[in-house]
DRENTORKOL-3810 file (N, C-alpha, C; in nm, 4 decimals):
REM DRENTORKOL-3810
@n.u->14.3586; n.v->14.5329; n.w->14.0234; ca.u->14.2169; ca.v->14.6127; ca.w->13.9911; c.u->14.2109; c.v->14.6323; c.w->13.8511
@n.u->14.3154; n.v->14.6492; n.w->13.7213; ca.u->14.2658; ca.v->14.6461; ca.w->13.6185; c.u->14.2622; c.v->14.5357; c.w->13.5560
@n.u->14.3290; n.v->14.4364; n.w->13.5707; ca.u->14.2546; ca.v->14.3029; ca.w->13.5072; c.u->14.0860; c.v->14.2447; c.w->13.5686
@n.u->14.0898; n.v->14.2903; n.w->13.7048; ca.u->13.9423; ca.v->14.2388; ca.w->13.7517; c.u->13.8306; c.v->14.3205; c.w->13.6688
@n.u->13.9015; n.v->14.4655; n.w->13.6500; ca.u->13.7973; ca.v->14.5530; ca.w->13.5608; c.u->13.7869; c.v->14.4375; c.w->13.4108
@n.u->13.8921; n.v->14.4368; n.w->13.3546; ca.u->13.8535; ca.v->14.3774; ca.w->13.2327; c.u->13.8282; c.v->14.2462; c.w->13.2191
@n.u->13.8426; n.v->14.1637; n.w->13.3174; ca.u->13.7579; ca.v->14.0186; ca.w->13.3575; c.u->13.6363; c.v->14.0959; c.w->13.3239
@n.u->13.6059; n.v->14.1304; n.w->13.3981; ca.u->13.4402; ca.v->14.2008; ca.w->13.4334; c.u->13.3942; c.v->14.2670; c.w->13.3131
@n.u->13.4676; n.v->14.3570; n.w->13.2291; ca.u->13.3814; ca.v->14.3912; ca.w->13.1173; c.u->13.3883; c.v->14.2600; c.w->12.9963
@n.u->13.5083; n.v->14.1671; n.w->13.0012; ca.u->13.5047; ca.v->14.0777; ca.w->12.9302; c.u->13.4028; c.v->13.9770; c.w->12.9562
@n.u->13.3356; n.v->13.9564; n.w->13.0739; ca.u->13.1957; ca.v->13.8598; ca.w->13.1205; c.u->13.1141; c.v->13.9633; c.w->13.0530
@n.u->13.1039; n.v->14.0947; n.w->13.1236; ca.u->12.9900; ca.v->14.1848; ca.w->13.0621; c.u->12.9627; c.v->14.1756; c.w->12.9055
@n.u->13.0677; n.v->14.1694; n.w->12.8239; ca.u->13.0350; ca.v->14.1435; ca.w->12.6937; c.u->12.9927; c.v->13.9992; c.w->12.6441
@n.u->13.0498; n.v->13.9142; n.w->12.7034; ca.u->13.0141; ca.v->13.7898; ca.w->12.6622; c.u->12.8343; c.v->13.7748; c.w->12.6973
@n.u->12.7757; n.v->13.8255; n.w->12.8226; ca.u->12.6226; ca.v->13.8345; ca.w->12.8670; c.u->12.5662; c.v->13.8935; c.w->12.7543
@n.u->12.6240; n.v->14.0321; n.w->12.7215; ca.u->12.5728; ca.v->14.0929; ca.w->12.6208; c.u->12.5248; c.v->14.0629; c.w->12.4779
@n.u->12.6291; n.v->13.9747; n.w->12.4823; ca.u->12.6576; ca.v->13.9074; ca.w->12.3157; c.u->12.5918; c.v->13.8116; c.w->12.3162
@n.u->12.5753; n.v->13.7139; n.w->12.4205; ca.u->12.4656; ca.v->13.6087; ca.w->12.4494; c.u->12.3045; c.v->13.6611; c.w->12.4578
@n.u->12.3244; n.v->13.7490; n.w->12.5106; ca.u->12.1700; ca.v->13.8147; ca.w->12.5230; c.u->12.0904; c.v->13.8355; c.w->12.3708
@n.u->12.2040; n.v->13.9447; n.w->12.3191; ca.u->12.1385; ca.v->13.9755; ca.w->12.1958; c.u->12.1169; c.v->13.8352; c.w->12.1293
@n.u->12.2020; n.v->13.7241; n.w->12.0715; ca.u->12.1655; ca.v->13.6578; ca.w->12.0255; c.u->12.0623; c.v->13.5868; c.w->12.0601
@n.u->12.0194; n.v->13.5484; n.w->12.1777; ca.u->11.9038; ca.v->13.5012; ca.w->12.1907; c.u->11.7904; c.v->13.5742; c.w->12.1788
@n.u->11.7664; n.v->13.6766; n.w->12.1716; ca.u->11.6969; ca.v->13.7965; ca.w->12.1447; c.u->11.6965; c.v->13.7895; c.w->11.9935
@n.u->11.8207; n.v->13.7947; n.w->11.9088; ca.u->11.7552; ca.v->13.7665; ca.w->11.7663; c.u->11.7124; c.v->13.6153; c.w->11.7309
@n.u->11.7659; n.v->13.5149; n.w->11.7973; ca.u->11.7036; ca.v->13.4068; ca.w->11.7841; c.u->11.4932; c.v->13.3865; c.w->11.7752
@n.u->11.5345; n.v->13.4305; n.w->11.9562; ca.u->11.3800; ca.v->13.4077; ca.w->11.9467; c.u->11.2643; c.v->13.5761; c.w->11.8701
@n.u->11.3536; n.v->13.6324; n.w->11.7859; ca.u->11.2741; ca.v->13.7495; ca.w->11.7295; c.u->11.2483; c.v->13.7053; c.w->11.5977
@n.u->11.3038; n.v->13.6269; n.w->11.5304; ca.u->11.3345; ca.v->13.5188; ca.w->11.4246; c.u->11.2600; c.v->13.4375; c.w->11.4108
@n.u->11.2682; n.v->13.3437; n.w->11.5365; ca.u->11.1519; ca.v->13.2600; ca.w->11.5419; c.u->11.0034; c.v->13.3134; c.w->11.5422
@n.u->10.9975; n.v->13.4018; n.w->11.5963; ca.u->10.8505; ca.v->13.4650; ca.w->11.6245; c.u->10.8075; c.v->13.5209; c.w->11.4385
@n.u->10.9107; n.v->13.5803; n.w->11.4215; ca.u->10.8757; ca.v->13.6127; ca.w->11.2661; c.u->10.8750; c.v->13.5038; c.w->11.1645
@n.u->10.9129; n.v->13.3826; n.w->11.1856; ca.u->10.8937; ca.v->13.2716; ca.w->11.0761; c.u->10.7648; c.v->13.2297; c.w->11.1221
@n.u->10.7420; n.v->13.2122; n.w->11.2336; ca.u->10.5980; ca.v->13.1377; ca.w->11.2984; c.u->10.4998; c.v->13.2085; c.w->11.2280
@n.u->10.5136; n.v->13.3953; n.w->11.2387; ca.u->10.3739; ca.v->13.4195; ca.w->11.2308; c.u->10.4094; c.v->13.4156; c.w->11.0469
@n.u->10.4974; n.v->13.4126; n.w->10.9915; ca.u->10.4963; ca.v->13.3866; ca.w->10.8497; c.u->10.4396; c.v->13.2446; c.w->10.8040
@n.u->10.4861; n.v->13.1926; n.w->10.8177; ca.u->10.4090; ca.v->13.0477; ca.w->10.8584; c.u->10.2826; c.v->13.0400; c.w->10.8266
@n.u->10.2352; n.v->13.0353; n.w->10.9302; ca.u->10.0942; ca.v->13.0851; ca.w->10.9490; c.u->10.0515; c.v->13.1614; c.w->10.8376
@n.u->10.0600; n.v->13.2454; n.w->10.8178; ca.u->9.9535; ca.v->13.3287; ca.w->10.7411; c.u->10.0204; c.v->13.2810; c.w->10.6071
@n.u->10.1272; n.v->13.2535; n.w->10.5827; ca.u->10.1317; ca.v->13.1621; ca.w->10.4630; c.u->10.0358; c.v->13.0510; c.w->10.4384
@n.u->10.0134; n.v->12.9790; n.w->10.5379; ca.u->9.9445; ca.v->12.8531; ca.w->10.5430; c.u->9.7812; c.v->12.8735; c.w->10.5658
@n.u->9.7567; n.v->13.0060; n.w->10.5800; ca.u->9.5808; ca.v->13.0173; ca.w->10.6018; c.u->9.5731; c.v->13.0419; c.w->10.4755
@n.u->9.6616; n.v->13.1651; n.w->10.3902; ca.u->9.6823; ca.v->13.1883; ca.w->10.2567; c.u->9.6312; c.v->13.0801; c.w->10.1468
@n.u->9.7305; n.v->13.0080; n.w->10.2078; ca.u->9.7058; ca.v->12.8557; ca.w->10.0964; c.u->9.5506; c.v->12.8155; c.w->10.1325
@n.u->9.5509; n.v->12.7956; n.w->10.2043; ca.u->9.3936; ca.v->12.7500; ca.w->10.2743; c.u->9.3030; c.v->12.8023; c.w->10.1813
@n.u->9.3007; n.v->12.9429; n.w->10.2080; ca.u->9.2043; ca.v->13.0084; ca.w->10.1522; c.u->9.2114; c.v->13.0042; c.w->10.0253
@n.u->9.3064; n.v->12.9555; n.w->9.9473; ca.u->9.3130; ca.v->12.9835; ca.w->9.7933; c.u->9.2625; c.v->12.8675; c.w->9.7519
@n.u->9.2968; n.v->12.7468; n.w->9.8302; ca.u->9.2765; ca.v->12.5985; ca.w->9.8309; c.u->9.0951; c.v->12.6142; c.w->9.8400
@n.u->9.0372; n.v->12.6754; n.w->9.9223; ca.u->8.9075; ca.v->12.6916; ca.w->9.9711; c.u->8.7897; c.v->12.7634; c.w->9.7955
@n.u->8.8600; n.v->12.8810; n.w->9.7873; ca.u->8.7923; ca.v->12.9113; ca.w->9.6501; c.u->8.8418; c.v->12.8499; c.w->9.5524
@n.u->8.9513; n.v->12.7844; n.w->9.4766; ca.u->8.9614; ca.v->12.6771; ca.w->9.4105; c.u->8.8546; c.v->12.5715; c.w->9.4122
@n.u->8.8376; n.v->12.5401; n.w->9.4549; ca.u->8.7234; ca.v->12.4104; ca.w->9.4985; c.u->8.6188; c.v->12.4209; c.w->9.4754
@n.u->8.5761; n.v->12.5719; n.w->9.5689; ca.u->8.4389; ca.v->12.6312; ca.w->9.5414; c.u->8.4442; c.v->12.6215; c.w->9.3857
@n.u->8.5039; n.v->12.6798; n.w->9.3247; ca.u->8.4928; ca.v->12.7613; ca.w->9.1949; c.u->8.4853; c.v->12.6126; c.w->9.0871
@n.u->8.5688; n.v->12.4897; n.w->9.1167; ca.u->8.5554; ca.v->12.3901; ca.w->9.0393; c.u->8.4044; c.v->12.3086; c.w->9.0718
@n.u->8.3852; n.v->12.3467; n.w->9.1977; ca.u->8.2327; ca.v->12.2889; ca.w->9.2488; c.u->8.1132; c.v->12.3179; c.w->9.1588
@n.u->8.1612; n.v->12.4717; n.w->9.1781; ca.u->8.0425; ca.v->12.5600; ca.w->9.0749; c.u->7.9837; c.v->12.5204; c.w->8.9454
@n.u->8.1660; n.v->12.4894; n.w->8.8900; ca.u->8.1154; ca.v->12.5030; ca.w->8.7673; c.u->8.0634; c.v->12.3078; c.w->8.7070
@n.u->8.0941; n.v->12.2711; n.w->8.8272; ca.u->8.1008; ca.v->12.1068; ca.w->8.7759; c.u->7.9241; c.v->12.0983; c.w->8.8173
@n.u->7.8554; n.v->12.1632; n.w->8.8772; ca.u->7.7295; ca.v->12.1550; ca.w->8.8990; c.u->7.6671; c.v->12.2104; c.w->8.7475
@n.u->7.7098; n.v->12.2900; n.w->8.7134; ca.u->7.6685; ca.v->12.3101; ca.w->8.5830; c.u->7.6667; c.v->12.2291; c.w->8.4589
@n.u->7.7734; n.v->12.1258; n.w->8.4714; ca.u->7.7451; ca.v->12.0250; ca.w->8.3848; c.u->7.6639; c.v->11.8887; c.w->8.4398
@n.u->7.6142; n.v->11.8712; n.w->8.5247; ca.u->7.5491; ca.v->11.7956; ca.w->8.5546; c.u->7.3923; c.v->11.7800; c.w->8.4821
@n.u->7.3215; n.v->11.7282; n.w->8.4256; ca.u->7.1626; ca.v->11.7147; ca.w->8.4018; c.u->7.0822; c.v->11.6718; c.w->8.5111
@n.u->7.0216; n.v->11.7744; n.w->8.5814; ca.u->6.9367; ca.v->11.7341; ca.w->8.7282; c.u->6.8642; c.v->11.5978; c.w->8.6940
@n.u->6.7642; n.v->11.6682; n.w->8.5609; ca.u->6.6442; ca.v->11.5557; ca.w->8.5533; c.u->6.7392; c.v->11.3983; c.w->8.5007
@n.u->6.8492; n.v->11.3932; n.w->8.4264; ca.u->6.9038; ca.v->11.3033; ca.w->8.3774; c.u->6.9330; c.v->11.2101; c.w->8.5347
@n.u->6.9845; n.v->11.2905; n.w->8.6193; ca.u->7.0543; ca.v->11.2146; ca.w->8.7528; c.u->6.9015; c.v->11.2021; c.w->8.8383
@n.u->6.8061; n.v->11.2300; n.w->8.8339; ca.u->6.6712; ca.v->11.1714; ca.w->8.9149; c.u->6.6078; c.v->11.0617; c.w->8.8552
@n.u->6.6732; n.v->11.0431; n.w->8.7550; ca.u->6.6181; ca.v->10.8787; ca.w->8.6592; c.u->6.7021; c.v->10.7868; c.w->8.7332
@n.u->6.8463; n.v->10.8058; n.w->8.7607; ca.u->6.8783; ca.v->10.6743; ca.w->8.8116; c.u->6.8525; c.v->10.6343; c.w->8.9605
@n.u->6.7894; n.v->10.5326; n.w->8.9976; ca.u->6.7542; ca.v->10.4861; ca.w->9.1366; c.u->6.7893; c.v->10.3336; c.w->9.1843
@n.u->6.8426; n.v->10.2748; n.w->9.0836; ca.u->6.9096; ca.v->10.1285; ca.w->9.1628; c.u->7.0306; c.v->10.1083; c.w->9.0171
@n.u->7.1339; n.v->10.0196; n.w->9.0965; ca.u->7.2362; ca.v->9.9717; ca.w->9.0396; c.u->7.1686; c.v->9.9220; c.w->8.8998
@n.u->7.0475; n.v->9.9112; n.w->8.7994; ca.u->7.0404; ca.v->9.8355; ca.w->8.6868; c.u->7.0381; c.v->9.9567; c.w->8.6375
@n.u->7.0528; n.v->10.0900; n.w->8.6712; ca.u->7.0219; ca.v->10.1822; ca.w->8.5630; c.u->7.1771; c.v->10.2517; c.w->8.5719
@n.u->7.2691; n.v->10.1803; n.w->8.6005; ca.u->7.3827; ca.v->10.2002; ca.w->8.6031; c.u->7.4316; c.v->10.1813; c.w->8.4277
@n.u->7.3736; n.v->10.1217; n.w->8.3122; ca.u->7.4058; ca.v->10.0731; ca.w->8.2019; c.u->7.3060; c.v->10.1999; c.w->8.1094
@n.u->7.2469; n.v->10.2640; n.w->8.1754; ca.u->7.1430; ca.v->10.3245; ca.w->8.1063; c.u->7.2452; c.v->10.4443; c.w->8.0053
@n.u->7.2031; n.v->10.5307; n.w->7.9689; ca.u->7.2704; ca.v->10.6034; ca.w->7.8651; c.u->7.2453; c.v->10.7608; c.w->7.9433
@n.u->7.1561; n.v->10.7326; n.w->8.0177; ca.u->7.1921; ca.v->10.8685; ca.w->8.0957; c.u->7.3027; c.v->10.8383; c.w->8.2417
@n.u->7.2902; n.v->10.7311; n.w->8.3362; ca.u->7.3749; ca.v->10.7161; ca.w->8.3975; c.u->7.5689; c.v->10.7496; c.w->8.2684
@n.u->7.5587; n.v->10.6530; n.w->8.2297; ca.u->7.6986; ca.v->10.6714; ca.w->8.1405; c.u->7.7336; c.v->10.7951; c.w->8.0802
@n.u->7.6501; n.v->10.9002; n.w->8.0502; ca.u->7.6680; ca.v->10.9973; ca.w->8.0390; c.u->7.6986; c.v->11.1239; c.w->8.1446
@n.u->7.6527; n.v->11.0459; n.w->8.2385; ca.u->7.6765; ca.v->11.1804; ca.w->8.3524; c.u->7.8529; c.v->11.0982; c.w->8.4030
@n.u->7.8083; n.v->11.0207; n.w->8.4489; ca.u->7.9830; ca.v->10.9301; ca.w->8.4559; c.u->8.1001; c.v->10.9697; c.w->8.3714
@n.u->8.0753; n.v->11.0104; n.w->8.2435; ca.u->8.1328; ca.v->11.0426; ca.w->8.1512; c.u->8.2053; c.v->11.1755; c.w->8.2057
@n.u->8.0869; n.v->11.2698; n.w->8.2146; ca.u->8.0984; ca.v->11.3849; ca.w->8.2830; c.u->8.1850; c.v->11.4283; c.w->8.3799
@n.u->8.1419; n.v->11.3484; n.w->8.5030; ca.u->8.2389; ca.v->11.3535; ca.w->8.5979; c.u->8.3446; c.v->11.3093; c.w->8.5880
@n.u->8.3751; n.v->11.1815; n.w->8.5411; ca.u->8.5109; ca.v->11.1443; ca.w->8.5378; c.u->8.5883; c.v->11.2807; c.w->8.4542
@n.u->8.5478; n.v->11.2804; n.w->8.3566; ca.u->8.6260; ca.v->11.4221; ca.w->8.2845; c.u->8.6833; c.v->11.5264; c.w->8.3886
@n.u->8.5836; n.v->11.5831; n.w->8.4607; ca.u->8.5817; ca.v->11.6720; ca.w->8.5695; c.u->8.6814; c.v->11.6707; c.w->8.6350
@n.u->8.6903; n.v->11.5153; n.w->8.7354; ca.u->8.8086; ca.v->11.4610; ca.w->8.7579; c.u->8.9304; c.v->11.4995; c.w->8.7451
@n.u->8.9223; n.v->11.4601; n.w->8.6052; ca.u->9.0679; ca.v->11.4587; ca.w->8.5027; c.u->9.1527; c.v->11.5755; c.w->8.4434
@n.u->9.0276; n.v->11.6519; n.w->8.4965; ca.u->9.0808; ca.v->11.7905; ca.w->8.3944; c.u->9.1375; c.v->11.8954; c.w->8.5219
@n.u->9.0479; n.v->11.8786; n.w->8.6493; ca.u->9.0954; ca.v->11.9518; ca.w->8.7896; c.u->9.2051; c.v->11.8388; c.w->8.8613
@n.u->9.3519; n.v->11.9364; n.w->8.8392; ca.u->9.4395; ca.v->11.8860; ca.w->8.9015; c.u->9.4080; c.v->11.8447; c.w->9.0463
@n.u->9.4426; n.v->11.7733; n.w->9.0865; ca.u->9.4589; ca.v->11.7157; ca.w->9.2750; c.u->9.3404; c.v->11.6465; c.w->9.2605
@n.u->9.2557; n.v->11.6468; n.w->9.1648; ca.u->9.1196; ca.v->11.5689; ca.w->9.2119; c.u->9.1047; c.v->11.4660; c.w->9.1640
@n.u->9.1116; n.v->11.3729; n.w->9.2731; ca.u->9.1282; ca.v->11.1913; ca.w->9.1748; c.u->8.9666; c.v->11.1422; c.w->9.2107
@n.u->8.8880; n.v->11.1468; n.w->9.3037; ca.u->8.7707; ca.v->11.0975; ca.w->9.3135; c.u->8.6219; c.v->11.2421; c.w->9.2866
@n.u->8.5671; n.v->11.1690; n.w->9.2214; ca.u->8.4347; ca.v->11.2603; ca.w->9.2137; c.u->8.2995; c.v->11.1859; c.w->9.1787
@n.u->8.1883; n.v->11.2246; n.w->9.2220; ca.u->8.0812; ca.v->11.1285; ca.w->9.2285; c.u->8.0045; c.v->11.2113; c.w->9.2796
@n.u->7.8572; n.v->11.1881; n.w->9.2631; ca.u->7.7366; ca.v->11.2522; ca.w->9.3081; c.u->7.6447; c.v->11.2020; c.w->9.4368
@n.u->7.5866; n.v->11.2387; n.w->9.4827; ca.u->7.5531; ca.v->11.1455; ca.w->9.6276; c.u->7.3628; c.v->11.1934; c.w->9.6181
@n.u->7.2815; n.v->11.0959; n.w->9.7274; ca.u->7.1749; ca.v->11.1562; ca.w->9.7830; c.u->7.1594; c.v->11.0739; c.w->9.9159
@n.u->7.0496; n.v->11.1583; n.w->10.0160; ca.u->7.0507; ca.v->11.0669; ca.w->10.1044; c.u->6.9115; c.v->11.0325; c.w->10.0941
@n.u->6.8945; n.v->10.9130; n.w->10.1725; ca.u->6.8099; ca.v->10.8254; ca.w->10.2081; c.u->6.6620; c.v->10.8620; c.w->10.3457
@n.u->6.5504; n.v->10.7746; n.w->10.3015; ca.u->6.4606; ca.v->10.8474; ca.w->10.4260; c.u->6.5477; c.v->10.7593; c.w->10.5570
@n.u->6.6476; n.v->10.6929; n.w->10.5522; ca.u->6.7084; ca.v->10.7135; ca.w->10.7244; c.u->6.7943; c.v->10.7974; c.w->10.7368
@n.u->6.8492; n.v->10.8524; n.w->10.6169; ca.u->6.9480; ca.v->10.9649; ca.w->10.6384; c.u->7.0876; c.v->10.9640; c.w->10.6080
@n.u->7.0857; n.v->10.7986; n.w->10.5635; ca.u->7.2039; ca.v->10.7461; ca.w->10.5592; c.u->7.2375; c.v->10.8761; c.w->10.3545
@n.u->7.3947; n.v->10.8965; n.w->10.3655; ca.u->7.4054; ca.v->10.9017; ca.w->10.2452; c.u->7.4676; c.v->10.7973; c.w->10.1428
@n.u->7.4091; n.v->10.8074; n.w->10.0042; ca.u->7.5144; ca.v->10.6630; ca.w->9.9306; c.u->7.5011; c.v->10.7681; c.w->9.7632
@n.u->7.5689; n.v->10.7087; n.w->9.7233; ca.u->7.6504; ca.v->10.7203; ca.w->9.5561; c.u->7.5753; c.v->10.6958; c.w->9.4794
@n.u->7.5357; n.v->10.7885; n.w->9.3876; ca.u->7.4609; ca.v->10.7686; ca.w->9.2707; c.u->7.4894; c.v->10.7506; c.w->9.1323
@n.u->7.6107; n.v->10.8137; n.w->9.1167; ca.u->7.7503; ca.v->10.8454; ca.w->8.9983; c.u->7.8773; c.v->10.8377; c.w->9.0419
@n.u->7.9183; n.v->10.7589; n.w->9.0285; ca.u->8.0769; ca.v->10.7526; ca.w->9.1083; c.u->8.1775; c.v->10.7905; c.w->8.9622
@n.u->8.2425; n.v->10.9039; n.w->8.9202; ca.u->8.3462; ca.v->10.9009; ca.w->8.8288; c.u->8.4436; c.v->10.8577; c.w->8.7933
@n.u->8.4457; n.v->10.7481; n.w->8.8987; ca.u->8.5763; ca.v->10.6285; ca.w->8.9346; c.u->8.5326; c.v->10.5651; c.w->8.8419
@n.u->8.5772; n.v->10.5421; n.w->8.7021; ca.u->8.5518; ca.v->10.4278; ca.w->8.5733; c.u->8.5293; c.v->10.2842; c.w->8.5865
@n.u->8.6870; n.v->10.3025; n.w->8.6611; ca.u->8.7533; ca.v->10.1367; ca.w->8.6879; c.u->8.6482; c.v->10.0624; c.w->8.7577
@n.u->8.6578; n.v->10.1186; n.w->8.8812; ca.u->8.5527; ca.v->9.9900; ca.w->8.9742; c.u->8.4399; c.v->10.0810; c.w->9.0647
@n.u->8.3239; n.v->10.1525; n.w->8.9976; ca.u->8.2365; ca.v->10.2379; ca.w->9.0527; c.u->8.1754; c.v->10.1924; c.w->9.1603
@n.u->8.1342; n.v->10.2891; n.w->9.2433; ca.u->8.0140; ca.v->10.2453; ca.w->9.3740; c.u->7.9216; c.v->10.2114; c.w->9.2703
@n.u->7.8363; n.v->10.1626; n.w->9.3315; ca.u->7.7096; ca.v->10.1687; ca.w->9.2706; c.u->7.6032; c.v->10.2455; c.w->9.3107
@n.u->7.4805; n.v->10.2684; n.w->9.2470; ca.u->7.3997; ca.v->10.3507; ca.w->9.2949; c.u->7.3575; c.v->10.2808; c.w->9.4133
@n.u->7.3404; n.v->10.3503; n.w->9.4906; ca.u->7.2650; ca.v->10.2900; ca.w->9.6363; c.u->7.3544; c.v->10.2340; c.w->9.7525
@n.u->7.5209; n.v->10.2625; n.w->9.6894; ca.u->7.5771; ca.v->10.1752; ca.w->9.7896; c.u->7.6137; c.v->10.2990; c.w->9.9118
@n.u->7.6197; n.v->10.2713; n.w->9.9931; ca.u->7.6069; ca.v->10.3766; ca.w->10.1246; c.u->7.7373; c.v->10.4317; c.w->10.1113
@n.u->7.7544; n.v->10.6003; n.w->10.1368; ca.u->7.9080; ca.v->10.6190; ca.w->10.1820; c.u->7.9393; c.v->10.6676; c.w->10.2812
@n.u->8.0506; n.v->10.5854; n.w->10.2820; ca.u->8.0440; ca.v->10.5554; ca.w->10.4828; c.u->8.1332; c.v->10.6900; c.w->10.5515
@n.u->8.2193; n.v->10.7376; n.w->10.4903; ca.u->8.2972; ca.v->10.8284; ca.w->10.5471; c.u->8.2261; c.v->11.0010; c.w->10.5284
@n.u->8.1203; n.v->11.0207; n.w->10.5617; ca.u->8.0141; ca.v->11.1388; ca.w->10.5722; c.u->8.0585; c.v->11.1616; c.w->10.6803
@n.u->8.0840; n.v->11.3139; n.w->10.6852; ca.u->8.1565; ca.v->11.3907; ca.w->10.7923; c.u->8.0375; c.v->11.4679; c.w->10.8673
@n.u->8.0624; n.v->11.5146; n.w->10.9743; ca.u->7.9189; ca.v->11.5785; ca.w->11.0406; c.u->7.8980; c.v->11.6895; c.w->10.9607
@n.u->7.9776; n.v->11.7887; n.w->10.8668; ca.u->7.9496; ca.v->11.9076; ca.w->10.8158; c.u->7.8319; c.v->11.8428; c.w->10.7224
@n.u->7.8938; n.v->11.7606; n.w->10.6309; ca.u->7.8234; ca.v->11.6787; ca.w->10.5124; c.u->7.6656; c.v->11.6542; c.w->10.5766
@n.u->7.6420; n.v->11.5568; n.w->10.6643; ca.u->7.5449; ca.v->11.4943; ca.w->10.6981; c.u->7.4758; c.v->11.6352; c.w->10.7654
@n.u->7.5271; n.v->11.7129; n.w->10.8479; ca.u->7.3886; ca.v->11.8514; ca.w->10.8714; c.u->7.3136; c.v->11.9144; c.w->10.7659
@n.u->7.4349; n.v->11.8944; n.w->10.6564; ca.u->7.3940; ca.v->12.0369; ca.w->10.5652; c.u->7.3492; c.v->11.9936; c.w->10.4512
@n.u->7.3399; n.v->11.8313; n.w->10.4247; ca.u->7.2850; ca.v->11.7836; ca.w->10.3379; c.u->7.1954; c.v->11.7914; c.w->10.2423
@n.u->7.1074; n.v->11.8212; n.w->10.2993; ca.u->6.9908; ca.v->11.8204; ca.w->10.2668; c.u->6.8676; c.v->11.9873; c.w->10.2512
@n.u->6.9935; n.v->12.0708; n.w->10.2723; ca.u->6.9542; ca.v->12.2244; ca.w->10.2742; c.u->7.0695; c.v->12.2811; c.w->10.1915
@n.u->7.1227; n.v->12.1537; n.w->10.1319; ca.u->7.2912; ca.v->12.2633; ca.w->10.0735; c.u->7.2148; c.v->12.3064; c.w->9.9583
@n.u->7.2267; n.v->12.4205; n.w->9.9397; ca.u->7.2191; ca.v->12.4791; ca.w->9.8099; c.u->7.3470; c.v->12.5700; c.w->9.7072
@n.u->7.4715; n.v->12.5591; n.w->9.7871; ca.u->7.5619; ca.v->12.5852; ca.w->9.7374; c.u->7.6973; c.v->12.4807; c.w->9.7745
@n.u->7.7940; n.v->12.5483; n.w->9.7429; ca.u->7.9136; ca.v->12.4614; ca.w->9.7535; c.u->7.9903; c.v->12.4350; c.w->9.9021
@n.u->7.9735; n.v->12.3913; n.w->9.9402; ca.u->8.0180; ca.v->12.4083; ca.w->10.0819; c.u->8.1611; c.v->12.3261; c.w->10.1037
@n.u->8.2530; n.v->12.4148; n.w->10.2127; ca.u->8.3904; ca.v->12.3433; ca.w->10.1873; c.u->8.4077; c.v->12.2782; c.w->10.3263
@n.u->8.4538; n.v->12.1852; n.w->10.3686; ca.u->8.5008; ca.v->12.1442; ca.w->10.4611; c.u->8.5680; c.v->12.2183; c.w->10.5721
@n.u->8.5494; n.v->12.2460; n.w->10.7164; ca.u->8.6279; ca.v->12.3490; ca.w->10.7866; c.u->8.7963; c.v->12.2800; c.w->10.7985
@n.u->8.8142; n.v->12.1645; n.w->10.7999; ca.u->8.9204; ca.v->12.0628; ca.w->10.7921; c.u->8.9491; c.v->12.0101; c.w->10.6667
@n.u->9.0713; n.v->11.9763; n.w->10.6381; ca.u->9.1222; ca.v->11.8813; ca.w->10.5138; c.u->9.0703; c.v->11.7659; c.w->10.5495
@n.u->9.0099; n.v->11.6683; n.w->10.4346; ca.u->8.8688; ca.v->11.5446; ca.w->10.4083; c.u->8.9415; c.v->11.5031; c.w->10.3769
@n.u->8.9587; n.v->11.3676; n.w->10.3705; ca.u->8.9843; ca.v->11.2898; ca.w->10.2910; c.u->8.9016; c.v->11.1666; c.w->10.2470
@n.u->8.9066; n.v->11.0411; n.w->10.1634; ca.u->8.8442; ca.v->10.9412; ca.w->10.1687; c.u->8.9226; c.v->10.8461; c.w->10.0603
END
């Protein structure tokens, strides 16, 4: 009888230990999942704020009147274009993690196209269609009066 009681006690102890172990693992997974998503959200918010600050500062460097004079690829040799391209190129090389910077416009057909491309080695021409315009960019392009950050990561 004592042997049966001892075997039941041992079996019960194993079940309890296994139950506590499973509960501990599940609690740990839940905690680290919450922590992961919290940190991910915080990092995304920080990145959005940083990008907004960079965009707002970059806009202050662009001469809108000079930019308005740039209409055709022939204007790419003008002093206005070269000056704006230099400014845009410096912005992308000063801000860590930003590789490509450019300005764009929308034509009468609703197509977004490049105006000044800061990528000095092989810049897009004035009037080259911007092929990867997101829905957010297209929807807000004509009414945009402040920096807009995409909801999802967007790369081109």
